[in-house]
C-alpha positions in Angstrom: 9.0 5.6 4.8 8.3 2.9 7.4 9.4 -0.6 6.4 6.8 -3.4 6.6 6.9 -5.8 9.4 5.1 -8.5 7.5 5.9 -9.7 4.0 3.1 -10.2 1.4 3.3 -13.9 1.8 2.9 -13.7 5.6 -0.2 -11.4 5.2 -1.7 -13.8 2.7 -1.1 -16.7 5.1 -2.9 -14.8 7.9 -5.8 -14.1 5.6 -6.0 -17.7 4.5 -6.0 -18.9 8.1 -9.0 -16.7 8.8 -10.7 -18.1 5.7 -10.0 -21.6 7.0 -12.0 -21.0 10.1 -9.5 -19.7 12.7 -11.1 -16.9 14.7 -9.9 -13.4 14.1 -9.0 -12.6 17.8 -6.9 -15.7 18.0 -5.1 -14.9 14.8 -4.4 -11.4 15.9 -3.0 -12.6 19.3 -0.9 -15.3 17.6 0.7 -12.9 15.1 0.8 -9.8 17.3 -1.4 -7.6 15.2 -4.5 -5.6 16.0 -8.0 -6.4 14.8 -8.0 -3.2 12.8 -4.8 -4.3 11.0 -6.3 -7.6 10.1 -9.4 -6.1 8.7 -7.4 -3.5 6.8 -5.3 -6.3 5.3 -8.4 -8.3 4.4 -10.0 -5.3 2.7 -6.8 -4.6 0.7 -5.6 -8.1 -0.1 -8.7 -10.3 0.3 -9.3 -12.4 -2.8 -5.8 -11.8 -4.3 -3.0 -14.2 -5.0 0.7 -13.5 -4.8 1.0 -12.4 -8.5 -1.8 -9.9 -8.1 -0.2 -8.4 -5.0 3.2 -8.0 -6.8 1.4 -6.4 -9.7 -0.5 -4.0 -7.4 2.8 -3.0 -5.7 4.4 -2.2 -9.0 1.4 -0.1 -10.0 1.5 1.8 -6.7 5.2 2.5 -7.2 4.6 3.7 -10.8 1.8 5.9 -9.5 4.1 7.5 -6.9 6.7 8.1 -9.5 4.2 9.8 -11.8 2.8 12.0 -9.0 6.3 13.1 -8.2 7.0 13.9 -11.9 3.7 15.9 -12.0 4.6 17.9 -8.9 8.0 18.7 -10.3 6.6 19.9 -13.6 3.9 21.9 -11.9 6.4 23.6 -9.7 8.6 24.5 -12.7 5.5 25.9 -14.5 4.7 28.1 -11.5 8.3 29.4 -11.3 8.3 30.2 -15.1 4.9 32.0 -14.8 6.3 34.0 -11.8 9.5 34.9 -13.7 7.6 36.0 -16.8 5.0 38.0 -14.8 7.6 40.1 -13.1 9.2 41.3 -16.3 
């Protein structure tokens, strides 16, 4: 998986600058990001504080782990059904 170029604190700083009145094109040029990246960040992180972001990241990680567990169990079930069906 690709590592992030910006930390959560940096992303929050960029969003706060925009809320403070700095124009979006100027912010994007200053930080080397595209307009689409800024608006994606604002949609995802807008209105959050640092604790909410860390909580969201923890929930996303738990969700990934649970999806992986479900996929493993589903695969095992399919293998067992195949083995029992052939007998």
